[in-house]
A tleap script that builds the chain and sets N, CA, C and O, in Angstrom:
source leaprc.protein.ff14SB
mol = sequence {
  NMET ASP SER ASN GLU TYR TYR ASP TYR TYR
  SER GLY ASP TYR LEU ASN ALA SER SER SER
  PRO ALA GLU GLU MET SER CYS HIE VAL PRO
  TYR LEU PRO TRP GLY TRP ILE VAL ARG CYS
  VAL LEU TYR SER ALA VAL LEU SER LEU GLY
  VAL PRO GLY ASN VAL LEU LEU VAL GLY ALA
  LEU TRP THR ARG HIE SER CYS PHE TRP ARG
  PRO VAL GLU LEU PHE MET ILE ASN LEU ALA
  ILE SER ASP LEU LEU PHE LEU LEU VAL LEU
  PRO LEU TRP LEU ASP ASN GLU ILE SER GLY
  GLY TRP TRP ARG THR GLY TRP PHE CYS CYS
  LEU ALA SER SER TYR THR ALA SER LEU ASN
  MET HIE ALA GLY ILE PHE PHE HIE THR ALA
  MET SER VAL ASP CARG
}
set mol.1.N position { -9.501 -62.049 -3.172 }
set mol.1.CA position { -9.457 -61.550 -4.540 }
set mol.1.C position { -10.819 -60.976 -4.892 }
set mol.1.O position { -11.846 -61.638 -4.741 }
set mol.2.N position { -10.812 -59.753 -5.357 }
set mol.2.CA position { -12.020 -59.049 -5.750 }
set mol.2.C position { -12.467 -59.522 -7.127 }
set mol.2.O position { -11.662 -60.060 -7.889 }
set mol.3.N position { -13.740 -59.328 -7.454 }
set mol.3.CA position { -14.242 -59.767 -8.758 }
set mol.3.C position { -13.700 -58.916 -9.893 }
set mol.3.O position { -13.756 -59.332 -11.050 }
set mol.4.N position { -13.174 -57.725 -9.588 }
set mol.4.CA position { -12.603 -56.855 -10.620 }
set mol.4.C position { -11.116 -57.098 -10.837 }
set mol.4.O position { -10.505 -56.457 -11.691 }
set mol.5.N position { -10.530 -58.008 -10.081 }
set mol.5.CA position { -9.094 -58.248 -10.195 }
set mol.5.C position { -8.824 -59.493 -11.043 }
set mol.5.O position { -9.627 -60.425 -11.090 }
set mol.6.N position { -7.701 -59.476 -11.690 }
set mol.6.CA position { -7.242 -60.632 -12.443 }
set mol.6.C position { -5.731 -60.753 -12.270 }
set mol.6.O position { -5.058 -59.789 -11.905 }
set mol.7.N position { -5.218 -61.922 -12.531 }
set mol.7.CA position { -3.789 -62.178 -12.347 }
set mol.7.C position { -3.052 -61.898 -13.641 }
set mol.7.O position { -3.386 -62.463 -14.682 }
set mol.8.N position { -2.056 -61.032 -13.585 }
set mol.8.CA position { -1.234 -60.708 -14.745 }
set mol.8.C position { 0.033 -61.550 -14.686 }
set mol.8.O position { 0.844 -61.397 -13.773 }
set mol.9.N position { 0.201 -62.436 -15.657 }
set mol.9.CA position { 1.337 -63.352 -15.656 }
set mol.9.C position { 2.659 -62.647 -15.940 }
set mol.9.O position { 3.717 -63.141 -15.551 }
set mol.10.N position { 2.611 -61.494 -16.615 }
set mol.10.CA position { 3.847 -60.775 -16.924 }
set mol.10.C position { 4.423 -60.090 -15.689 }
set mol.10.O position { 5.629 -60.134 -15.449 }
set mol.11.N position { 3.556 -59.463 -14.918 }
set mol.11.CA position { 4.067 -58.750 -13.745 }
set mol.11.C position { 4.036 -59.611 -12.491 }
set mol.11.O position { 4.759 -59.337 -11.533 }
set mol.12.N position { 3.197 -60.659 -12.487 }
set mol.12.CA position { 3.101 -61.521 -11.326 }
set mol.12.C position { 2.239 -60.947 -10.223 }
set mol.12.O position { 2.311 -61.402 -9.082 }
set mol.13.N position { 1.417 -59.945 -10.546 }
set mol.13.CA position { 0.560 -59.302 -9.566 }
set mol.13.C position { -0.906 -59.427 -9.965 }
set mol.13.O position { -1.247 -59.705 -11.115 }
set mol.14.N position { -1.750 -59.211 -8.972 }
set mol.14.CA position { -3.177 -59.108 -9.250 }
set mol.14.C position { -3.474 -57.663 -9.611 }
set mol.14.O position { -3.124 -56.740 -8.875 }
set mol.15.N position { -4.123 -57.481 -10.752 }
set mol.15.CA position { -4.424 -56.134 -11.230 }
set mol.15.C position { -5.921 -55.891 -11.202 }
set mol.15.O position { -6.723 -56.823 -11.244 }
set mol.16.N position { -6.275 -54.625 -11.130 }
set mol.16.CA position { -7.672 -54.241 -11.128 }
set mol.16.C position { -8.156 -54.141 -12.561 }
set mol.16.O position { -7.524 -53.472 -13.378 }
set mol.17.N position { -9.254 -54.788 -12.882 }
set mol.17.CA position { -9.779 -54.791 -14.250 }
set mol.17.C position { -10.343 -53.438 -14.633 }
set mol.17.O position { -10.541 -53.171 -15.819 }
set mol.18.N position { -10.607 -52.583 -13.670 }
set mol.18.CA position { -11.164 -51.272 -13.984 }
set mol.18.C position { -10.070 -50.236 -14.229 }
set mol.18.O position { -10.365 -49.044 -14.314 }
set mol.19.N position { -8.813 -50.668 -14.344 }
set mol.19.CA position { -7.728 -49.724 -14.619 }
set mol.19.C position { -7.821 -49.239 -16.051 }
set mol.19.O position { -8.545 -49.816 -16.863 }
set mol.20.N position { -7.102 -48.197 -16.359 }
set mol.20.CA position { -7.180 -47.606 -17.691 }
set mol.20.C position { -6.558 -48.534 -18.726 }
set mol.20.O position { -5.664 -49.316 -18.403 }
set mol.21.N position { -7.033 -48.448 -19.985 }
set mol.21.CA position { -6.476 -49.304 -21.039 }
set mol.21.C position { -4.996 -49.037 -21.295 }
set mol.21.O position { -4.269 -49.942 -21.705 }
set mol.22.N position { -4.539 -47.804 -21.059 }
set mol.22.CA position { -3.122 -47.493 -21.289 }
set mol.22.C position { -2.247 -48.258 -20.306 }
set mol.22.O position { -1.148 -48.693 -20.652 }
set mol.23.N position { -2.735 -48.422 -19.079 }
set mol.23.CA position { -1.960 -49.180 -18.104 }
set mol.23.C position { -1.921 -50.660 -18.464 }
set mol.23.O position { -0.909 -51.329 -18.256 }
set mol.24.N position { -3.015 -51.165 -18.998 }
set mol.24.CA position { -3.072 -52.575 -19.369 }
set mol.24.C position { -2.264 -52.857 -20.626 }
set mol.24.O position { -1.752 -53.964 -20.793 }
set mol.25.N position { -2.140 -51.864 -21.524 }
set mol.25.CA position { -1.454 -52.062 -22.797 }
set mol.25.C position { 0.057 -51.906 -22.680 }
set mol.25.O position { 0.787 -52.295 -23.593 }
set mol.26.N position { 0.536 -51.348 -21.583 }
set mol.26.CA position { 1.970 -51.127 -21.472 }
set mol.26.C position { 2.712 -52.460 -21.389 }
set mol.26.O position { 2.279 -53.394 -20.715 }
set mol.27.N position { 3.804 -52.516 -22.073 }
set mol.27.CA position { 4.609 -53.730 -22.121 }
set mol.27.C position { 5.947 -53.428 -21.460 }
set mol.27.O position { 6.695 -52.565 -21.917 }
set mol.28.N position { 6.236 -54.132 -20.402 }
set mol.28.CA position { 7.477 -53.904 -19.675 }
set mol.28.C position { 8.509 -54.920 -20.138 }
set mol.28.O position { 8.457 -56.094 -19.771 }
set mol.29.N position { 9.450 -54.448 -20.954 }
set mol.29.CA position { 10.517 -55.293 -21.446 }
set mol.29.C position { 11.685 -55.176 -20.484 }
set mol.29.O position { 12.120 -54.064 -20.182 }
set mol.30.N position { 12.202 -56.291 -19.998 }
set mol.30.CA position { 13.318 -56.187 -19.048 }
set mol.30.C position { 14.562 -55.615 -19.725 }
set mol.30.O position { 14.886 -55.973 -20.857 }
set mol.31.N position { 15.241 -54.736 -19.026 }
set mol.31.CA position { 16.461 -54.128 -19.540 }
set mol.31.C position { 17.624 -55.079 -19.287 }
set mol.31.O position { 17.844 -55.522 -18.160 }
set mol.32.N position { 18.360 -55.383 -20.341 }
set mol.32.CA position { 19.547 -56.218 -20.221 }
set mol.32.C position { 20.775 -55.328 -20.358 }
set mol.32.O position { 21.011 -54.786 -21.438 }
set mol.33.N position { 21.549 -55.163 -19.323 }
set mol.33.CA position { 22.689 -54.254 -19.402 }
set mol.33.C position { 23.762 -54.719 -20.376 }
set mol.33.O position { 24.561 -53.903 -20.835 }
set mol.34.N position { 23.802 -55.982 -20.698 }
set mol.34.CA position { 24.810 -56.504 -21.619 }
set mol.34.C position { 24.204 -56.832 -22.974 }
set mol.34.O position { 24.863 -57.468 -23.797 }
set mol.35.N position { 22.970 -56.419 -23.228 }
set mol.35.CA position { 22.298 -56.730 -24.486 }
set mol.35.C position { 22.991 -56.118 -25.700 }
set mol.35.O position { 23.020 -56.723 -26.772 }
set mol.36.N position { 23.545 -54.924 -25.533 }
set mol.36.CA position { 24.213 -54.284 -26.656 }
set mol.36.C position { 25.455 -55.063 -27.072 }
set mol.36.O position { 25.827 -55.055 -28.246 }
set mol.37.N position { 26.093 -55.729 -26.131 }
set mol.37.CA position { 27.272 -56.538 -26.470 }
set mol.37.C position { 26.858 -57.735 -27.312 }
set mol.37.O position { 27.530 -58.079 -28.285 }
set mol.38.N position { 25.757 -58.367 -26.940 }
set mol.38.CA position { 25.252 -59.513 -27.712 }
set mol.38.C position { 24.882 -59.076 -29.125 }
set mol.38.O position { 25.199 -59.767 -30.093 }
set mol.39.N position { 24.203 -57.917 -29.248 }
set mol.39.CA position { 23.834 -57.433 -30.572 }
set mol.39.C position { 25.065 -57.072 -31.397 }
set mol.39.O position { 25.088 -57.328 -32.601 }
set mol.40.N position { 26.086 -56.484 -30.777 }
set mol.40.CA position { 27.318 -56.148 -31.508 }
set mol.40.C position { 28.009 -57.407 -32.024 }
set mol.40.O position { 28.471 -57.443 -33.164 }
set mol.41.N position { 28.078 -58.432 -31.188 }
set mol.41.CA position { 28.695 -59.693 -31.612 }
set mol.41.C position { 27.876 -60.327 -32.729 }
set mol.41.O position { 28.433 -60.844 -33.697 }
set mol.42.N position { 26.546 -60.285 -32.591 }
set mol.42.CA position { 25.676 -60.862 -33.613 }
set mol.42.C position { 25.806 -60.115 -34.937 }
set mol.42.O position { 25.931 -60.743 -35.988 }
set mol.43.N position { 25.778 -58.782 -34.900 }
set mol.43.CA position { 25.933 -57.991 -36.119 }
set mol.43.C position { 27.295 -58.240 -36.771 }
set mol.43.O position { 27.389 -58.335 -37.994 }
set mol.44.N position { 28.340 -58.345 -35.963 }
set mol.44.CA position { 29.676 -58.595 -36.516 }
set mol.44.C position { 29.759 -59.973 -37.160 }
set mol.44.O position { 30.375 -60.127 -38.215 }
set mol.45.N position { 29.148 -60.973 -36.536 }
set mol.45.CA position { 29.161 -62.321 -37.105 }
set mol.45.C position { 28.381 -62.373 -38.410 }
set mol.45.O position { 28.828 -62.989 -39.378 }
set mol.46.N position { 27.220 -61.731 -38.443 }
set mol.46.CA position { 26.420 -61.707 -39.678 }
set mol.46.C position { 27.182 -60.981 -40.778 }
set mol.46.O position { 27.175 -61.415 -41.930 }
set mol.47.N position { 27.832 -59.885 -40.433 }
set mol.47.CA position { 28.596 -59.118 -41.421 }
set mol.47.C position { 29.788 -59.906 -41.939 }
set mol.47.O position { 30.044 -59.930 -43.143 }
set mol.48.N position { 30.518 -60.552 -41.035 }
set mol.48.CA position { 31.734 -61.260 -41.461 }
set mol.48.C position { 31.423 -62.549 -42.225 }
set mol.48.O position { 32.244 -62.994 -43.027 }
set mol.49.N position { 30.267 -63.152 -41.995 }
set mol.49.CA position { 29.889 -64.347 -42.749 }
set mol.49.C position { 29.053 -64.019 -43.982 }
set mol.49.O position { 29.144 -64.707 -44.999 }
set mol.50.N position { 28.239 -62.970 -43.893 }
set mol.50.CA position { 27.320 -62.639 -44.974 }
set mol.50.C position { 27.982 -62.041 -46.199 }
set mol.50.O position { 27.639 -62.398 -47.326 }
set mol.51.N position { 28.923 -61.139 -45.993 }
set mol.51.CA position { 29.565 -60.479 -47.145 }
set mol.51.C position { 30.353 -61.473 -47.990 }
set mol.51.O position { 30.132 -61.528 -49.200 }
set mol.52.N position { 31.265 -62.266 -47.414 }
set mol.52.CA position { 31.981 -63.222 -48.271 }
set mol.52.C position { 31.057 -64.268 -48.907 }
set mol.52.O position { 31.271 -64.672 -50.050 }
set mol.53.N position { 30.033 -64.705 -48.170 }
set mol.53.CA position { 29.122 -65.706 -48.712 }
set mol.53.C position { 28.328 -65.190 -49.899 }
set mol.53.O position { 28.193 -65.881 -50.909 }
set mol.54.N position { 27.805 -63.986 -49.780 }
set mol.54.CA position { 27.030 -63.420 -50.881 }
set mol.54.C position { 27.908 -63.027 -52.067 }
set mol.54.O position { 27.504 -63.176 -53.220 }
set mol.55.N position { 29.111 -62.524 -51.783 }
set mol.55.CA position { 30.042 -62.207 -52.882 }
set mol.55.C position { 30.448 -63.485 -53.616 }
set mol.55.O position { 30.545 -63.493 -54.843 }
set mol.56.N position { 30.682 -64.556 -52.871 }
set mol.56.CA position { 31.019 -65.841 -53.478 }
set mol.56.C position { 29.867 -66.363 -54.333 }
set mol.56.O position { 30.092 -66.893 -55.421 }
set mol.57.N position { 28.637 -66.216 -53.849 }
set mol.57.CA position { 27.482 -66.670 -54.624 }
set mol.57.C position { 27.315 -65.856 -55.900 }
set mol.57.O position { 27.080 -66.423 -56.968 }
set mol.58.N position { 27.434 -64.530 -55.803 }
set mol.58.CA position { 27.320 -63.688 -57.001 }
set mol.58.C position { 28.437 -64.025 -57.985 }
set mol.58.O position { 28.194 -64.114 -59.189 }
set mol.59.N position { 29.653 -64.212 -57.486 }
set mol.59.CA position { 30.770 -64.566 -58.364 }
set mol.59.C position { 30.576 -65.915 -59.023 }
set mol.59.O position { 30.869 -66.065 -60.209 }
set mol.60.N position { 30.092 -66.898 -58.288 }
set mol.60.CA position { 29.876 -68.226 -58.863 }
set mol.60.C position { 28.775 -68.195 -59.918 }
set mol.60.O position { 28.899 -68.838 -60.961 }
set mol.61.N position { 27.714 -67.465 -59.660 }
set mol.61.CA position { 26.638 -67.389 -60.654 }
set mol.61.C position { 27.063 -66.584 -61.872 }
set mol.61.O position { 26.662 -66.881 -62.997 }
set mol.62.N position { 27.879 -65.563 -61.636 }
set mol.62.CA position { 28.298 -64.720 -62.766 }
set mol.62.C position { 29.289 -65.460 -63.676 }
set mol.62.O position { 29.199 -65.343 -64.898 }
set mol.63.N position { 30.223 -66.215 -63.105 }
set mol.63.CA position { 31.190 -66.936 -63.932 }
set mol.63.C position { 30.538 -68.112 -64.649 }
set mol.63.O position { 31.042 -68.564 -65.677 }
set mol.64.N position { 29.437 -68.606 -64.127 }
set mol.64.CA position { 28.723 -69.724 -64.743 }
set mol.64.C position { 27.746 -69.228 -65.800 }
set mol.64.O position { 27.022 -70.025 -66.396 }
set mol.65.N position { 27.719 -67.939 -66.034 }
set mol.65.CA position { 26.772 -67.319 -66.968 }
set mol.65.C position { 26.962 -67.866 -68.380 }
set mol.65.O position { 28.071 -67.905 -68.913 }
set mol.66.N position { 25.841 -68.286 -68.964 }
set mol.66.CA position { 25.869 -68.772 -70.347 }
set mol.66.C position { 25.083 -67.797 -71.216 }
set mol.66.O position { 24.976 -66.616 -70.886 }
set mol.67.N position { 24.544 -68.277 -72.304 }
set mol.67.CA position { 23.809 -67.416 -73.236 }
set mol.67.C position { 22.604 -66.753 -72.577 }
set mol.67.O position { 22.344 -65.569 -72.789 }
set mol.68.N position { 21.895 -67.502 -71.800 }
set mol.68.CA position { 20.723 -66.942 -71.137 }
set mol.68.C position { 20.683 -67.421 -69.686 }
set mol.68.O position { 21.240 -68.461 -69.334 }
set mol.69.N position { 20.019 -66.642 -68.875 }
set mol.69.CA position { 19.892 -66.972 -67.459 }
set mol.69.C position { 18.595 -67.746 -67.245 }
set mol.69.O position { 17.557 -67.396 -67.806 }
set mol.70.N position { 18.657 -68.777 -66.449 }
set mol.70.CA position { 17.431 -69.440 -66.024 }
set mol.70.C position { 16.772 -68.569 -64.970 }
set mol.70.O position { 17.461 -67.815 -64.283 }
set mol.71.N position { 15.462 -68.650 -64.826 }
set mol.71.CA position { 14.795 -67.776 -63.849 }
set mol.71.C position { 15.302 -67.961 -62.414 }
set mol.71.O position { 15.438 -66.985 -61.676 }
set mol.72.N position { 15.579 -69.196 -62.021 }
set mol.72.CA position { 16.035 -69.408 -60.646 }
set mol.72.C position { 17.400 -68.767 -60.410 }
set mol.72.O position { 17.680 -68.299 -59.306 }
set mol.73.N position { 18.245 -68.740 -61.428 }
set mol.73.CA position { 19.547 -68.073 -61.292 }
set mol.73.C position { 19.380 -66.560 -61.151 }
set mol.73.O position { 20.090 -65.920 -60.376 }
set mol.74.N position { 18.439 -65.997 -61.904 }
set mol.74.CA position { 18.173 -64.562 -61.782 }
set mol.74.C position { 17.657 -64.215 -60.398 }
set mol.74.O position { 18.073 -63.222 -59.801 }
set mol.75.N position { 16.747 -65.037 -59.889 }
set mol.75.CA position { 16.213 -64.777 -58.553 }
set mol.75.C position { 17.301 -64.916 -57.497 }
set mol.75.O position { 17.344 -64.135 -56.546 }
set mol.76.N position { 18.177 -65.898 -57.654 }
set mol.76.CA position { 19.247 -66.098 -56.666 }
set mol.76.C position { 20.243 -64.944 -56.669 }
set mol.76.O position { 20.668 -64.481 -55.610 }
set mol.77.N position { 20.611 -64.482 -57.853 }
set mol.77.CA position { 21.587 -63.392 -57.909 }
set mol.77.C position { 20.973 -62.090 -57.404 }
set mol.77.O position { 21.658 -61.292 -56.764 }
set mol.78.N position { 19.694 -61.867 -57.682 }
set mol.78.CA position { 19.033 -60.676 -57.154 }
set mol.78.C position { 18.869 -60.746 -55.641 }
set mol.78.O position { 18.980 -59.731 -54.954 }
set mol.79.N position { 18.607 -61.937 -55.125 }
set mol.79.CA position { 18.506 -62.108 -53.676 }
set mol.79.C position { 19.859 -61.864 -53.009 }
set mol.79.O position { 19.926 -61.239 -51.950 }
set mol.80.N position { 20.930 -62.351 -53.620 }
set mol.80.CA position { 22.270 -62.132 -53.059 }
set mol.80.C position { 22.654 -60.649 -53.096 }
set mol.80.O position { 23.274 -60.148 -52.158 }
set mol.81.N position { 22.293 -59.952 -54.163 }
set mol.81.CA position { 22.590 -58.515 -54.251 }
set mol.81.C position { 21.761 -57.742 -53.226 }
set mol.81.O position { 22.251 -56.794 -52.611 }
set mol.82.N position { 20.512 -58.146 -53.046 }
set mol.82.CA position { 19.672 -57.520 -52.028 }
set mol.82.C position { 20.268 -57.719 -50.632 }
set mol.82.O position { 20.286 -56.787 -49.827 }
set mol.83.N position { 20.750 -58.918 -50.347 }
set mol.83.CA position { 21.389 -59.172 -49.056 }
set mol.83.C position { 22.675 -58.365 -48.891 }
set mol.83.O position { 22.978 -57.901 -47.792 }
set mol.84.N position { 23.419 -58.197 -49.959 }
set mol.84.CA position { 24.635 -57.383 -49.887 }
set mol.84.C position { 24.311 -55.920 -49.581 }
set mol.84.O position { 25.031 -55.267 -48.826 }
set mol.85.N position { 23.239 -55.413 -50.161 }
set mol.85.CA position { 22.842 -54.034 -49.855 }
set mol.85.C position { 22.459 -53.886 -48.384 }
set mol.85.O position { 22.764 -52.870 -47.760 }
set mol.86.N position { 21.793 -54.899 -47.831 }
set mol.86.CA position { 21.467 -54.864 -46.410 }
set mol.86.C position { 22.740 -54.929 -45.565 }
set mol.86.O position { 22.857 -54.228 -44.560 }
set mol.87.N position { 23.687 -55.762 -45.970 }
set mol.87.CA position { 24.922 -55.903 -45.209 }
set mol.87.C position { 25.773 -54.633 -45.251 }
set mol.87.O position { 26.604 -54.414 -44.369 }
set mol.88.N position { 25.572 -53.800 -46.268 }
set mol.88.CA position { 26.309 -52.535 -46.331 }
set mol.88.C position { 25.841 -51.544 -45.271 }
set mol.88.O position { 26.623 -50.695 -44.843 }
set mol.89.N position { 24.581 -51.630 -44.835 }
set mol.89.CA position { 24.102 -50.714 -43.794 }
set mol.89.C position { 24.231 -51.310 -42.403 }
set mol.89.O position { 23.978 -50.618 -41.416 }
set mol.90.N position { 24.616 -52.568 -42.299 }
set mol.90.CA position { 24.774 -53.188 -40.990 }
set mol.90.C position { 25.862 -52.528 -40.133 }
set mol.90.O position { 25.697 -52.480 -38.915 }
set mol.91.N position { 26.966 -52.015 -40.700 }
set mol.91.CA position { 27.921 -51.277 -39.858 }
set mol.91.C position { 27.315 -50.028 -39.206 }
set mol.91.O position { 27.761 -49.612 -38.137 }
set mol.92.N position { 26.305 -49.430 -39.841 }
set mol.92.CA position { 25.621 -48.295 -39.216 }
set mol.92.C position { 24.876 -48.739 -37.964 }
set mol.92.O position { 24.866 -48.033 -36.955 }
set mol.93.N position { 24.260 -49.900 -38.033 }
set mol.93.CA position { 23.574 -50.437 -36.858 }
set mol.93.C position { 24.573 -50.785 -35.765 }
set mol.93.O position { 24.309 -50.590 -34.579 }
set mol.94.N position { 25.721 -51.303 -36.180 }
set mol.94.CA position { 26.767 -51.630 -35.220 }
set mol.94.C position { 27.262 -50.368 -34.512 }
set mol.94.O position { 27.470 -50.368 -33.298 }
set mol.95.N position { 27.447 -49.304 -35.276 }
set mol.95.CA position { 27.854 -48.032 -34.689 }
set mol.95.C position { 26.776 -47.490 -33.755 }
set mol.95.O position { 27.085 -46.903 -32.718 }
set mol.96.N position { 25.518 -47.685 -34.123 }
set mol.96.CA position { 24.419 -47.259 -33.269 }
set mol.96.C position { 24.439 -47.990 -31.931 }
set mol.96.O position { 24.206 -47.372 -30.892 }
set mol.97.N position { 24.712 -49.281 -31.937 }
set mol.97.CA position { 24.769 -50.051 -30.699 }
set mol.97.C position { 25.971 -49.643 -29.842 }
set mol.97.O position { 25.864 -49.549 -28.619 }
set mol.98.N position { 27.105 -49.403 -30.485 }
set mol.98.CA position { 28.305 -49.022 -29.743 }
set mol.98.C position { 28.149 -47.645 -29.106 }
set mol.98.O position { 28.637 -47.407 -28.001 }
set mol.99.N position { 27.463 -46.733 -29.809 }
set mol.99.CA position { 27.316 -45.372 -29.286 }
set mol.99.C position { 26.147 -45.230 -28.319 }
set mol.99.O position { 25.805 -44.111 -27.936 }
set mol.100.N position { 25.534 -46.321 -27.922 }
set mol.100.CA position { 24.470 -46.259 -26.927 }
set mol.100.C position { 23.124 -45.831 -27.476 }
set mol.100.O position { 22.320 -45.255 -26.742 }
set mol.101.N position { 22.859 -46.094 -28.736 }
set mol.101.CA position { 21.564 -45.767 -29.323 }
set mol.101.C position { 21.522 -44.451 -30.063 }
set mol.101.O position { 20.469 -44.064 -30.569 }
set mol.102.N position { 22.640 -43.752 -30.140 }
set mol.102.CA position { 22.686 -42.479 -30.863 }
set mol.102.C position { 23.138 -42.719 -32.288 }
set mol.102.O position { 24.082 -43.471 -32.531 }
set mol.103.N position { 22.460 -42.073 -33.236 }
set mol.103.CA position { 22.864 -42.170 -34.638 }
set mol.103.C position { 23.876 -41.064 -34.897 }
set mol.103.O position { 23.510 -39.923 -35.181 }
set mol.104.N position { 25.137 -41.413 -34.797 }
set mol.104.CA position { 26.198 -40.422 -35.013 }
set mol.104.C position { 26.344 -40.081 -36.490 }
set mol.104.O position { 26.956 -39.071 -36.836 }
set mol.105.N position { 25.787 -40.915 -37.362 }
set mol.105.CA position { 25.905 -40.676 -38.794 }
set mol.105.C position { 24.789 -39.797 -39.332 }
set mol.105.O position { 24.813 -39.442 -40.510 }
set mol.106.N position { 23.814 -39.437 -38.512 }
set mol.106.CA position { 22.762 -38.516 -38.925 }
set mol.106.C position { 21.434 -39.210 -39.182 }
set mol.106.O position { 21.344 -40.435 -39.263 }
set mol.107.N position { 20.409 -38.380 -39.306 }
set mol.107.CA position { 19.057 -38.904 -39.467 }
set mol.107.C position { 18.860 -39.548 -40.834 }
set mol.107.O position { 18.078 -40.490 -40.963 }
set mol.108.N position { 19.556 -39.055 -41.858 }
set mol.108.CA position { 19.386 -39.628 -43.189 }
set mol.108.C position { 19.875 -41.079 -43.226 }
set mol.108.O position { 19.229 -41.931 -43.834 }
set mol.109.N position { 20.993 -41.360 -42.591 }
set mol.109.CA position { 21.498 -42.738 -42.547 }
set mol.109.C position { 20.567 -43.640 -41.747 }
set mol.109.O position { 20.425 -44.823 -42.054 }
set mol.110.N position { 19.932 -43.076 -40.719 }
set mol.110.CA position { 18.958 -43.836 -39.942 }
set mol.110.C position { 17.780 -44.224 -40.822 }
set mol.110.O position { 17.357 -45.380 -40.825 }
set mol.111.N position { 17.253 -43.267 -41.564 }
set mol.111.CA position { 16.124 -43.552 -42.454 }
set mol.111.C position { 16.533 -44.477 -43.594 }
set mol.111.O position { 15.777 -45.376 -43.964 }
set mol.112.N position { 17.723 -44.265 -44.154 }
set mol.112.CA position { 18.176 -45.108 -45.260 }
set mol.112.C position { 18.398 -46.549 -44.813 }
set mol.112.O position { 18.091 -47.483 -45.555 }
set mol.113.N position { 18.923 -46.734 -43.617 }
set mol.113.CA position { 19.141 -48.097 -43.146 }
set mol.113.C position { 17.818 -48.790 -42.827 }
set mol.113.O position { 17.674 -49.988 -43.072 }
set mol.114.N position { 16.861 -48.056 -42.288 }
set mol.114.CA position { 15.547 -48.638 -42.035 }
set mol.114.C position { 14.854 -49.004 -43.336 }
set mol.114.O position { 14.234 -50.063 -43.442 }
set mol.115.N position { 14.959 -48.128 -44.321 }
set mol.115.CA position { 14.370 -48.400 -45.632 }
set mol.115.C position { 15.035 -49.612 -46.281 }
set mol.115.O position { 14.352 -50.459 -46.855 }
set mol.116.N position { 16.349 -49.698 -46.194 }
set mol.116.CA position { 17.072 -50.825 -46.789 }
set mol.116.C position { 16.705 -52.137 -46.108 }
set mol.116.O position { 16.560 -53.159 -46.778 }
set mol.117.N position { 16.554 -52.125 -44.795 }
set mol.117.CA position { 16.162 -53.340 -44.077 }
set mol.117.C position { 14.763 -53.783 -44.483 }
set mol.117.O position { 14.521 -54.972 -44.688 }
set mol.118.N position { 13.845 -52.835 -44.599 }
set mol.118.CA position { 12.480 -53.167 -45.017 }
set mol.118.C position { 12.454 -53.656 -46.462 }
set mol.118.O position { 11.763 -54.623 -46.783 }
set mol.119.N position { 13.197 -52.996 -47.319 }
set mol.119.CA position { 13.270 -53.405 -48.721 }
set mol.119.C position { 13.873 -54.795 -48.852 }
set mol.119.O position { 13.405 -55.596 -49.661 }
set mol.120.N position { 14.893 -55.092 -48.079 }
set mol.120.CA position { 15.527 -56.408 -48.117 }
set mol.120.C position { 14.552 -57.483 -47.656 }
set mol.120.O position { 14.500 -58.565 -48.241 }
set mol.121.N position { 13.781 -57.193 -46.614 }
set mol.121.CA position { 12.821 -58.171 -46.127 }
set mol.121.C position { 11.778 -58.487 -47.193 }
set mol.121.O position { 11.470 -59.655 -47.432 }
set mol.122.N position { 11.237 -57.465 -47.830 }
set mol.122.CA position { 10.224 -57.695 -48.848 }
set mol.122.C position { 10.817 -58.341 -50.103 }
set mol.122.O position { 10.175 -59.188 -50.725 }
set mol.123.N position { 12.026 -57.951 -50.475 }
set mol.123.CA position { 12.677 -58.574 -51.628 }
set mol.123.C position { 12.977 -60.036 -51.346 }
set mol.123.O position { 12.821 -60.881 -52.228 }
set mol.124.N position { 13.407 -60.345 -50.126 }
set mol.124.CA position { 13.671 -61.739 -49.766 }
set mol.124.C position { 12.425 -62.593 -49.846 }
set mol.124.O position { 12.466 -63.718 -50.343 }
set mol.125.N position { 11.309 -62.057 -49.353 }
set mol.125.CA position { 10.041 -62.790 -49.444 }
set mol.125.C position { 9.665 -63.009 -50.901 }
set mol.125.O position { 9.263 -64.108 -51.283 }
set mol.126.N position { 9.794 -61.967 -51.715 }
set mol.126.CA position { 9.430 -62.084 -53.130 }
set mol.126.C position { 10.320 -63.083 -53.854 }
set mol.126.O position { 9.812 -63.947 -54.569 }
set mol.127.N position { 11.631 -62.986 -53.687 }
set mol.127.CA position { 12.530 -63.859 -54.434 }
set mol.127.C position { 12.434 -65.310 -53.967 }
set mol.127.O position { 12.533 -66.218 -54.793 }
set mol.128.N position { 12.244 -65.554 -52.672 }
set mol.128.CA position { 12.062 -66.928 -52.214 }
set mol.128.C position { 10.754 -67.512 -52.736 }
set mol.128.O position { 10.704 -68.685 -53.103 }
set mol.129.N position { 9.700 -66.709 -52.772 }
set mol.129.CA position { 8.440 -67.178 -53.329 }
set mol.129.C position { 8.563 -67.453 -54.816 }
set mol.129.O position { 8.044 -68.452 -55.313 }
set mol.130.N position { 9.251 -66.566 -55.527 }
set mol.130.CA position { 9.430 -66.766 -56.956 }
set mol.130.C position { 10.259 -68.009 -57.258 }
set mol.130.O position { 9.973 -68.730 -58.214 }
set mol.131.N position { 11.286 -68.262 -56.446 }
set mol.131.CA position { 12.079 -69.480 -56.643 }
set mol.131.C position { 11.253 -70.720 -56.363 }
set mol.131.O position { 11.389 -71.723 -57.064 }
set mol.132.N position { 10.397 -70.669 -55.348 }
set mol.132.CA position { 9.550 -71.821 -55.028 }
set mol.132.C position { 8.541 -72.088 -56.134 }
set mol.132.O position { 8.297 -73.241 -56.489 }
set mol.133.N position { 7.957 -71.032 -56.676 }
set mol.133.CA position { 6.993 -71.193 -57.768 }
set mol.133.C position { 7.706 -71.721 -59.008 }
set mol.133.O position { 7.162 -72.568 -59.718 }
set mol.134.N position { 8.906 -71.237 -59.275 }
set mol.134.CA position { 9.653 -71.688 -60.456 }
set mol.134.C position { 10.062 -73.144 -60.335 }
set mol.134.O position { 10.088 -73.865 -61.333 }
set mol.135.N position { 10.378 -73.582 -59.139 }
set mol.135.CA position { 10.779 -74.982 -58.942 }
set mol.135.C position { 9.580 -75.878 -59.011 }
set mol.135.O position { 9.710 -77.094 -58.869 }
savepdb mol mol.pdb
quit
């Protein structure tokens, strides 16, 4: 073993330390030929459990509505609506996985679904934090 070599645990080889940074920064993710099937099943399960659960939560909070809303109820209903908006774009992701990574619905739906996923993540963080502070 040369003094310029080191052992790379990801590739299992001894690499030269004087190689270019681009070669060292590359990340080799193993290709799973059945990965799209797992993602399709996962997306379908999240969709089939998430929509009825969030609709049930919104319905239960709405029918329990009195003169005024407590802050935790407002945060919960907004979180459920945010999750429902995310679940509405999940079929686009499912179609993307089935079509082999192609967005058959167009670039606008791709951008809108990415924006909705990011918005849902930030809204979830905000509403969970607000509920924790309120409690």
